[in-house]
N, C-alpha and C positions, 0 to 999 in steps of 0.2 A: 691645205687638206688634200691628200691624195686619194682618189677614188678610182678603182679599177673594176670595170665590168668584165667579169671572168667568162661569162657565157650564159646560155639560156637553157632552161628545161622546158621541153615542149611535150604535148600530148595530142592524141587524136580525139576530137569531139564531133560526133555525128559524121565521121569520115573525113573531117577537115582538120588540118594542123592548127593547134591553138597554143597560146603561151601558157605555161604553168607558172614560171617565174624566171627572173634574171638573177644570177649570182653576182654579188657585189662585195668587194673587200675594200676597206678604208683604213687610213691612219691619219692622225692629225695631232698637232701640238708637239711639244718637246718635254722630255722628262723633267720634272715629275708630273707635269700636267699634260700627259699624252693619252690618247684614246685610239684604240684600233679594234677592228672586229669585222664581222661578215653580216650581210643582210640578204634577204630575198625580196626583190621588188616584183610585185604582182600586177596583173592587169587592173585590179581594183584601185591601184594607185595612179592610174592614167597612162600606162604604157601598153604597147601592143607588140606583137612579134615583129612588126616593121619599124619599131623605134630604133633610133640611132644610139650609139654608146653615149654621146653627149646628152641626149634626152634622158636616158636612164640614170646617168650620173647626176643630173640636175634634180631628179626626183629623190635619189638616194641622199643627196646633200640636204634637202629639205627634211627628210626623215631623220637623219643624224642630228641636225640642229634641233629638231623637236625633242628628240631623246635627251640631248644635253640640257636643254632648257627645262624639261620636265624634272630631270635630276637635280638641277640647281634649285628648283622650287621645293623639292623634298628636304633639302639641307637647311633651309631658312627657318 
């Protein structure tokens, strides 16, 4: 699985810089069983403006795996 942290959206809250979300793109698998897309990883998912790319990618991987597992459950 390839996960790319493209950047972050920030905003000012009470005069201080705060994280809005990280932009993440991903692709996994090979045709015909491939999956690709984009995610927004927010502070509610345990990241901060000081998080590293690796930390954000780890959270994104967990989210992606959860989505895949949720989808597998729907097809049974």
